[in-house]
Biopython code that builds the backbone (N, CA, C, O; Angstrom):
import numpy as np
from Bio.PDB.StructureBuilder import StructureBuilder

atoms = [
    (1, "MET", "N", (-3.449, -12.067, -8.494)),
    (1, "MET", "CA", (-4.764, -11.295, -8.487)),
    (1, "MET", "C", (-5.874, -12.535, -9.000)),
    (1, "MET", "O", (-5.328, -13.528, -9.482)),
    (2, "LEU", "N", (-7.003, -12.542, -8.948)),
    (2, "LEU", "CA", (-7.953, -12.898, -9.633)),
    (2, "LEU", "C", (-9.027, -10.703, -10.511)),
    (2, "LEU", "O", (-9.676, -9.722, -10.147)),
    (3, "LEU", "N", (-8.434, -11.302, -11.619)),
    (3, "LEU", "CA", (-9.309, -10.747, -12.594)),
    (3, "LEU", "C", (-10.974, -11.405, -13.543)),
    (3, "LEU", "O", (-11.099, -12.066, -14.574)),
    (4, "ALA", "N", (-12.066, -10.776, -12.501)),
    (4, "ALA", "CA", (-13.609, -11.486, -12.736)),
    (4, "ALA", "C", (-14.406, -10.896, -13.823)),
    (4, "ALA", "O", (-14.998, -9.827, -13.674)),
    (5, "ILE", "N", (-14.424, -11.380, -14.601)),
    (5, "ILE", "CA", (-15.765, -10.554, -15.860)),
    (5, "ILE", "C", (-15.869, -12.084, -16.025)),
    (5, "ILE", "O", (-15.481, -13.251, -16.081)),
    (6, "ASP", "N", (-17.407, -10.246, -16.078)),
    (6, "ASP", "CA", (-19.139, -11.173, -16.331)),
    (6, "ASP", "C", (-19.847, -10.842, -17.315)),
    (6, "ASP", "O", (-20.667, -9.963, -17.049)),
    (7, "ILE", "N", (-19.845, -11.155, -18.199)),
    (7, "ILE", "CA", (-20.379, -10.414, -19.671)),
    (7, "ILE", "C", (-21.661, -11.100, -20.104)),
    (7, "ILE", "O", (-21.757, -12.244, -20.549)),
    (8, "GLY", "N", (-23.250, -9.653, -19.774)),
    (8, "GLY", "CA", (-23.677, -9.559, -19.403)),
    (8, "GLY", "C", (-24.032, -9.359, -20.910)),
    (8, "GLY", "O", (-23.186, -8.701, -21.515)),
    (9, "ASN", "N", (-25.562, -9.965, -21.969)),
    (9, "ASN", "CA", (-26.111, -9.003, -22.711)),
    (9, "ASN", "C", (-25.395, -8.051, -23.424)),
    (9, "ASN", "O", (-24.606, -8.274, -24.343)),
    (10, "THR", "N", (-25.986, -6.037, -22.541)),
    (10, "THR", "CA", (-25.397, -4.935, -22.421)),
    (10, "THR", "C", (-24.428, -4.863, -21.833)),
    (10, "THR", "O", (-23.591, -4.506, -22.661)),
    (11, "GLN", "N", (-23.985, -4.968, -20.941)),
    (11, "GLN", "CA", (-23.121, -5.305, -20.046)),
    (11, "GLN", "C", (-22.153, -5.843, -19.829)),
    (11, "GLN", "O", (-22.526, -7.008, -19.691)),
    (12, "THR", "N", (-20.416, -5.808, -19.602)),
    (12, "THR", "CA", (-19.452, -6.150, -18.828)),
    (12, "THR", "C", (-18.738, -5.441, -17.509)),
    (12, "THR", "O", (-18.101, -4.389, -17.547)),
    (13, "VAL", "N", (-19.037, -6.420, -16.095)),
    (13, "VAL", "CA", (-18.533, -5.875, -15.191)),
    (13, "VAL", "C", (-17.497, -7.139, -15.467)),
    (13, "VAL", "O", (-17.413, -8.244, -16.003)),
    (14, "ILE", "N", (-16.732, -6.096, -14.660)),
    (14, "ILE", "CA", (-14.984, -6.706, -14.274)),
    (14, "ILE", "C", (-14.531, -6.790, -12.712)),
    (14, "ILE", "O", (-14.176, -5.738, -12.182)),
    (15, "GLY", "N", (-14.527, -7.792, -12.078)),
    (15, "GLY", "CA", (-13.928, -6.910, -11.057)),
    (15, "GLY", "C", (-12.282, -7.213, -10.744)),
    (15, "GLY", "O", (-11.613, -8.031, -11.376)),
    (16, "LEU", "N", (-11.895, -6.560, -9.877)),
    (16, "LEU", "CA", (-10.464, -6.884, -9.187)),
    (16, "LEU", "C", (-10.495, -8.097, -7.991)),
    (16, "LEU", "O", (-11.489, -8.166, -7.268)),
    (17, "PHE", "N", (-9.307, -9.098, -7.802)),
    (17, "PHE", "CA", (-9.592, -9.583, -5.902)),
    (17, "PHE", "C", (-8.236, -9.915, -6.037)),
    (17, "PHE", "O", (-7.557, -10.425, -6.928)),
    (18, "GLY", "N", (-7.953, -9.332, -4.498)),
    (18, "GLY", "CA", (-6.300, -10.142, -3.911)),
    (18, "GLY", "C", (-7.314, -10.534, -3.335)),
    (18, "GLY", "O", (-8.530, -10.464, -3.509)),
    (19, "GLU", "N", (-6.092, -11.287, -2.068)),
    (19, "GLU", "CA", (-7.077, -12.024, -0.399)),
    (19, "GLU", "C", (-7.933, -11.619, -0.152)),
    (19, "GLU", "O", (-8.050, -10.735, 0.696)),
    (20, "ASP", "N", (-9.193, -12.304, -1.047)),
    (20, "ASP", "CA", (-10.209, -12.848, -0.389)),
    (20, "ASP", "C", (-11.541, -11.903, -0.712)),
    (20, "ASP", "O", (-12.664, -12.379, -0.548)),
    (21, "LYS", "N", (-11.252, -9.762, -1.446)),
    (21, "LYS", "CA", (-11.170, -9.405, -1.125)),
    (21, "LYS", "C", (-11.820, -8.343, -2.722)),
    (21, "LYS", "O", (-11.027, -8.328, -3.664)),
    (22, "ILE", "N", (-12.821, -7.757, -2.866)),
    (22, "ILE", "CA", (-12.381, -6.661, -4.180)),
    (22, "ILE", "C", (-11.893, -5.759, -4.266)),
    (22, "ILE", "O", (-12.524, -4.759, -3.924)),
    (23, "LEU", "N", (-10.583, -5.612, -4.738)),
    (23, "LEU", "CA", (-9.767, -4.493, -5.166)),
    (23, "LEU", "C", (-10.694, -3.472, -5.465)),
    (23, "LEU", "O", (-11.152, -2.643, -4.679)),
    (24, "SER", "N", (-11.080, -3.683, -7.418)),
    (24, "SER", "CA", (-11.827, -2.690, -7.768)),
    (24, "SER", "C", (-13.220, -2.670, -8.941)),
    (24, "SER", "O", (-13.617, -3.797, -9.236)),
    (25, "SER", "N", (-13.545, -2.155, -9.231)),
    (25, "SER", "CA", (-14.629, -3.091, -10.041)),
    (25, "SER", "C", (-15.179, -2.094, -11.458)),
    (25, "SER", "O", (-16.002, -1.305, -10.993)),
    (26, "TRP", "N", (-15.082, -1.940, -12.428)),
    (26, "TRP", "CA", (-15.590, -1.649, -13.820)),
    (26, "TRP", "C", (-16.582, -1.805, -14.122)),
    (26, "TRP", "O", (-17.273, -2.351, -13.262)),
    (27, "ARG", "N", (-17.340, -1.432, -15.557)),
    (27, "ARG", "CA", (-18.497, -1.281, -16.036)),
    (27, "ARG", "C", (-18.507, -0.986, -17.402)),
    (27, "ARG", "O", (-18.935, 0.039, -17.932)),
    (28, "MET", "N", (-18.177, -1.623, -17.745)),
    (28, "MET", "CA", (-18.771, -1.089, -19.729)),
    (28, "MET", "C", (-19.325, -1.874, -20.275)),
    (28, "MET", "O", (-19.485, -3.008, -19.822)),
    (29, "VAL", "N", (-19.866, -1.384, -21.659)),
    (29, "VAL", "CA", (-20.491, -1.843, -22.572)),
    (29, "VAL", "C", (-20.247, -2.945, -23.017)),
    (29, "VAL", "O", (-19.271, -2.822, -23.756)),
    (30, "THR", "N", (-20.800, -4.630, -22.968)),
    (30, "THR", "CA", (-20.033, -5.620, -23.247)),
    (30, "THR", "C", (-20.276, -4.956, -25.183)),
    (30, "THR", "O", (-21.077, -4.167, -25.683)),
    (31, "PRO", "N", (-18.884, -5.956, -25.872)),
    (31, "PRO", "CA", (-18.395, -5.778, -26.426)),
    (31, "PRO", "C", (-19.272, -5.583, -27.447)),
    (31, "PRO", "O", (-20.424, -5.461, -27.029)),
    (32, "LYS", "N", (-19.128, -5.487, -28.981)),
    (32, "LYS", "CA", (-20.176, -5.987, -29.656)),
    (32, "LYS", "C", (-18.940, -7.080, -31.023)),
    (32, "LYS", "O", (-18.782, -8.301, -31.046)),
    (33, "TYR", "N", (-18.364, -6.112, -31.866)),
    (33, "TYR", "CA", (-17.265, -7.384, -32.309)),
    (33, "TYR", "C", (-15.378, -7.061, -32.233)),
    (33, "TYR", "O", (-14.374, -7.213, -32.929)),
    (34, "GLU", "N", (-15.745, -6.593, -31.041)),
    (34, "GLU", "CA", (-13.570, -6.168, -31.115)),
    (34, "GLU", "C", (-13.235, -7.290, -30.895)),
    (34, "GLU", "O", (-13.775, -8.389, -30.767)),
    (35, "THR", "N", (-12.435, -6.947, -30.871)),
    (35, "THR", "CA", (-10.941, -8.167, -31.014)),
    (35, "THR", "C", (-10.488, -8.592, -29.533)),
    (35, "THR", "O", (-11.182, -8.474, -28.523)),
    (36, "SER", "N", (-9.806, -8.864, -29.571)),
    (36, "SER", "CA", (-8.700, -9.709, -28.398)),
    (36, "SER", "C", (-8.278, -8.590, -27.622)),
    (36, "SER", "O", (-8.402, -7.960, -26.572)),
    (37, "ASP", "N", (-7.460, -8.744, -29.215)),
    (37, "ASP", "CA", (-6.179, -6.889, -28.627)),
    (37, "ASP", "C", (-7.590, -5.873, -28.575)),
    (37, "ASP", "O", (-8.483, -6.486, -27.990)),
    (38, "GLU", "N", (-7.944, -4.791, -28.926)),
    (38, "GLU", "CA", (-9.092, -4.428, -28.372)),
    (38, "GLU", "C", (-9.865, -4.114, -27.150)),
    (38, "GLU", "O", (-10.483, -3.101, -26.824)),
    (39, "ILE", "N", (-9.662, -5.293, -26.534)),
    (39, "ILE", "CA", (-10.686, -5.835, -25.360)),
    (39, "ILE", "C", (-9.709, -5.313, -24.394)),
    (39, "ILE", "O", (-9.790, -4.388, -23.586)),
    (40, "ALA", "N", (-8.289, -6.555, -24.824)),
    (40, "ALA", "CA", (-7.138, -6.555, -23.537)),
    (40, "ALA", "C", (-6.777, -4.736, -23.407)),
    (40, "ALA", "O", (-6.822, -4.214, -22.293)),
    (41, "ALA", "N", (-6.470, -3.995, -24.516)),
    (41, "ALA", "CA", (-6.145, -2.732, -23.901)),
    (41, "ALA", "C", (-7.569, -1.802, -23.400)),
    (41, "ALA", "O", (-7.191, -0.684, -23.049)),
    (42, "ALA", "N", (-8.850, -1.937, -23.292)),
    (42, "ALA", "CA", (-9.661, -1.442, -22.765)),
    (42, "ALA", "C", (-9.592, -2.119, -20.796)),
    (42, "ALA", "O", (-9.970, -1.471, -19.820)),
    (43, "VAL", "N", (-9.033, -3.453, -20.781)),
    (43, "VAL", "CA", (-8.856, -3.489, -19.697)),
    (43, "VAL", "C", (-7.714, -3.599, -18.575)),
    (43, "VAL", "O", (-7.685, -3.698, -17.349)),
    (44, "PHE", "N", (-6.366, -3.497, -20.105)),
    (44, "PHE", "CA", (-5.221, -2.788, -19.565)),
    (44, "PHE", "C", (-5.771, -1.169, -18.606)),
    (44, "PHE", "O", (-5.863, -0.982, -17.393)),
    (45, "ASN", "N", (-6.018, -0.326, -19.667)),
    (45, "ASN", "CA", (-6.833, 0.787, -19.011)),
    (45, "ASN", "C", (-7.305, 1.013, -18.210)),
    (45, "ASN", "O", (-7.123, 2.159, -17.798)),
    (46, "PHE", "N", (-8.150, 0.188, -17.494)),
    (46, "PHE", "CA", (-8.950, 0.146, -16.266)),
    (46, "PHE", "C", (-7.774, -0.102, -15.417)),
    (46, "PHE", "O", (-7.520, 0.688, -14.507)),
    (47, "LEU", "N", (-6.831, -1.417, -15.696)),
    (47, "LEU", "CA", (-6.041, -1.490, -14.154)),
    (47, "LEU", "C", (-4.995, -0.436, -14.143)),
    (47, "LEU", "O", (-4.482, -0.135, -13.065)),
    (48, "LYS", "N", (-4.684, 0.064, -15.076)),
    (48, "LYS", "CA", (-3.222, 0.761, -14.693)),
    (48, "LYS", "C", (-4.182, 2.817, -14.559)),
    (48, "LYS", "O", (-3.778, 3.812, -13.957)),
    (49, "ASN", "N", (-4.817, 2.717, -14.986)),
    (49, "ASN", "CA", (-6.505, 4.065, -14.547)),
    (49, "ASN", "C", (-5.923, 4.294, -13.279)),
    (49, "ASN", "O", (-5.364, 5.293, -12.824)),
    (50, "SER", "N", (-6.247, 2.756, -12.609)),
    (50, "SER", "CA", (-6.461, 2.707, -11.725)),
    (50, "SER", "C", (-5.201, 1.793, -10.352)),
    (50, "SER", "O", (-5.545, 1.014, -9.463)),
    (51, "GLU", "N", (-4.055, 2.192, -10.615)),
    (51, "GLU", "CA", (-3.054, 1.979, -10.804)),
    (51, "GLU", "C", (-2.529, 0.928, -10.148)),
    (51, "GLU", "O", (-2.025, 0.985, -9.026)),
    (52, "PHE", "N", (-2.676, -0.389, -11.071)),
    (52, "PHE", "CA", (-2.740, -1.431, -10.443)),
    (52, "PHE", "C", (-1.257, -2.250, -11.523)),
    (52, "PHE", "O", (-1.326, -1.762, -12.651)),
    (53, "ASP", "N", (-0.510, -2.892, -11.460)),
    (53, "ASP", "CA", (-0.354, -3.158, -12.667)),
    (53, "ASP", "C", (-0.777, -4.787, -13.419)),
    (53, "ASP", "O", (-0.436, -5.891, -12.994)),
    (54, "PRO", "N", (-1.283, -4.600, -14.159)),
    (54, "PRO", "CA", (-1.374, -6.189, -15.017)),
    (54, "PRO", "C", (-0.956, -7.199, -15.453)),
    (54, "PRO", "O", (-1.376, -8.015, -16.273)),
    (55, "LYS", "N", (0.343, -7.064, -14.558)),
    (55, "LYS", "CA", (0.943, -8.385, -14.203)),
    (55, "LYS", "C", (1.348, -9.114, -13.270)),
    (55, "LYS", "O", (2.171, -10.029, -13.255)),
    (56, "ASP", "N", (0.255, -8.316, -11.900)),
    (56, "ASP", "CA", (-0.108, -9.114, -11.188)),
    (56, "ASP", "C", (-1.386, -9.674, -11.497)),
    (56, "ASP", "O", (-1.645, -10.311, -10.476)),
    (57, "VAL", "N", (-2.015, -9.772, -12.018)),
    (57, "VAL", "CA", (-3.246, -11.252, -12.972)),
    (57, "VAL", "C", (-1.972, -11.867, -12.630)),
    (57, "VAL", "O", (-0.781, -11.558, -12.582)),
    (58, "GLY", "N", (-2.838, -13.015, -12.380)),
    (58, "GLY", "CA", (-2.062, -14.125, -11.506)),
    (58, "GLY", "C", (-3.436, -15.313, -12.667)),
    (58, "GLY", "O", (-3.186, -16.296, -13.365)),
    (59, "GLU", "N", (-4.395, -14.816, -12.471)),
    (59, "GLU", "CA", (-6.307, -15.983, -12.867)),
    (59, "GLU", "C", (-6.403, -14.872, -13.167)),
    (59, "GLU", "O", (-5.853, -13.804, -12.897)),
    (60, "VAL", "N", (-7.994, -15.607, -14.407)),
    (60, "VAL", "CA", (-8.351, -14.451, -14.678)),
    (60, "VAL", "C", (-10.244, -16.337, -14.331)),
    (60, "VAL", "O", (-10.291, -17.567, -14.361)),
    (61, "ALA", "N", (-11.326, -15.030, -14.057)),
    (61, "ALA", "CA", (-12.821, -16.296, -14.031)),
    (61, "ALA", "C", (-13.869, -15.342, -15.276)),
    (61, "ALA", "O", (-14.033, -14.124, -15.339)),
    (62, "ILE", "N", (-14.292, -16.150, -15.927)),
    (62, "ILE", "CA", (-14.525, -15.122, -16.843)),
    (62, "ILE", "C", (-16.573, -16.898, -16.544)),
    (62, "ILE", "O", (-16.776, -18.066, -16.215)),
    (63, "SER", "N", (-17.433, -15.414, -17.092)),
    (63, "SER", "CA", (-18.804, -15.448, -17.149)),
    (63, "SER", "C", (-19.427, -14.836, -18.007)),
    (63, "SER", "O", (-19.478, -13.609, -17.914)),
    (64, "CYS", "N", (-19.961, -15.385, -18.889)),
    (64, "CYS", "CA", (-20.005, -15.057, -20.629)),
    (64, "CYS", "C", (-21.777, -16.097, -20.854)),
    (64, "CYS", "O", (-21.974, -17.312, -20.888)),
    (65, "VAL", "N", (-22.836, -14.801, -20.970)),
    (65, "VAL", "CA", (-23.939, -15.178, -21.819)),
    (65, "VAL", "C", (-23.768, -14.929, -23.125)),
    (65, "VAL", "O", (-24.846, -15.149, -23.678)),
    (66, "VAL", "N", (-22.866, -14.542, -23.985)),
    (66, "VAL", "CA", (-22.051, -14.335, -25.169)),
    (66, "VAL", "C", (-21.864, -14.723, -25.273)),
    (66, "VAL", "O", (-21.000, -15.121, -24.491)),
    (67, "PRO", "N", (-22.164, -15.503, -26.376)),
    (67, "PRO", "CA", (-20.853, -16.619, -27.123)),
    (67, "PRO", "C", (-20.664, -16.246, -28.135)),
    (67, "PRO", "O", (-20.441, -17.170, -28.917)),
    (68, "ARG", "N", (-20.620, -14.788, -28.791)),
    (68, "ARG", "CA", (-19.854, -14.626, -29.596)),
    (68, "ARG", "C", (-18.987, -13.355, -29.804)),
    (68, "ARG", "O", (-18.552, -12.701, -30.752)),
    (69, "ILE", "N", (-18.947, -13.326, -28.292)),
    (69, "ILE", "CA", (-17.466, -12.152, -27.550)),
    (69, "ILE", "C", (-16.301, -12.941, -26.381)),
    (69, "ILE", "O", (-15.216, -12.496, -26.005)),
    (70, "LEU", "N", (-17.024, -14.329, -25.970)),
    (70, "LEU", "CA", (-16.547, -15.419, -25.418)),
    (70, "LEU", "C", (-14.494, -15.200, -26.049)),
    (70, "LEU", "O", (-13.452, -14.716, -25.608)),
    (71, "GLU", "N", (-14.943, -15.870, -27.178)),
    (71, "GLU", "CA", (-13.656, -16.520, -28.050)),
    (71, "GLU", "C", (-12.736, -15.537, -27.424)),
    (71, "GLU", "O", (-11.926, -15.909, -26.575)),
    (72, "GLU", "N", (-12.854, -13.860, -27.937)),
    (72, "GLU", "CA", (-11.844, -13.747, -27.712)),
    (72, "GLU", "C", (-11.745, -12.712, -26.580)),
    (72, "GLU", "O", (-11.029, -11.712, -26.540)),
    (73, "ILE", "N", (-13.050, -13.395, -25.219)),
    (73, "ILE", "CA", (-12.332, -12.481, -24.033)),
    (73, "ILE", "C", (-11.212, -14.057, -22.957)),
    (73, "ILE", "O", (-10.784, -13.978, -21.805)),
    (74, "ILE", "N", (-11.054, -15.561, -24.193)),
    (74, "ILE", "CA", (-10.620, -15.865, -23.394)),
    (74, "ILE", "C", (-9.005, -15.972, -24.418)),
    (74, "ILE", "O", (-8.245, -16.753, -23.847)),
    (75, "LYS", "N", (-8.382, -15.399, -25.700)),
    (75, "LYS", "CA", (-7.143, -15.384, -26.094)),
    (75, "LYS", "C", (-7.394, -14.319, -25.591)),
    (75, "LYS", "O", (-6.660, -13.648, -26.316)),
    (76, "MET", "N", (-7.875, -13.547, -24.878)),
    (76, "MET", "CA", (-7.536, -11.726, -23.910)),
    (76, "MET", "C", (-6.253, -12.147, -23.296)),
    (76, "MET", "O", (-5.039, -11.946, -23.326)),
    (77, "SER", "N", (-7.668, -13.201, -22.428)),
    (77, "SER", "CA", (-7.524, -13.837, -21.277)),
    (77, "SER", "C", (-5.925, -14.953, -20.562)),
    (77, "SER", "O", (-5.666, -15.394, -19.442)),
    (78, "ARG", "N", (-5.300, -15.013, -21.733)),
    (78, "ARG", "CA", (-4.161, -16.340, -21.698)),
    (78, "ARG", "C", (-3.101, -14.728, -22.481)),
    (78, "ARG", "O", (-2.203, -14.982, -23.284)),
    (79, "ARG", "N", (-3.322, -13.636, -22.194)),
    (79, "ARG", "CA", (-1.776, -12.353, -22.024)),
    (79, "ARG", "C", (-1.338, -12.740, -21.178)),
    (79, "ARG", "O", (-0.320, -12.223, -20.717)),
]
sb = StructureBuilder()
sb.init_structure("model")
sb.init_model(0)
sb.init_chain("A")
sb.init_seg("    ")
for serial, (resi, resn, name, xyz) in enumerate(atoms, 1):
    if name == "N":
        sb.init_residue(resn, " ", resi, " ")
    sb.init_atom(name, np.array(xyz, "f"), 0.0, 1.0, " ", f" {name:<3s}", serial, name[0])
structure = sb.get_structure()
């Protein structure tokens, strides 16, 4: 599955795709100073609460207009 993350100035939208269709999506306030661990915990909870296994995510796509958070999102996506 593909986890797509669109990080805007005020909101972050996360979408989970599989077999060329969107399976689920979530919206959250764009993190200001969170660490990659805190962001990973939020994404993990979104997935688990929607009954998806985080281990099934094989790819991550990131779109970001907030440079200060990009590095943490990249760290999180490498897990």
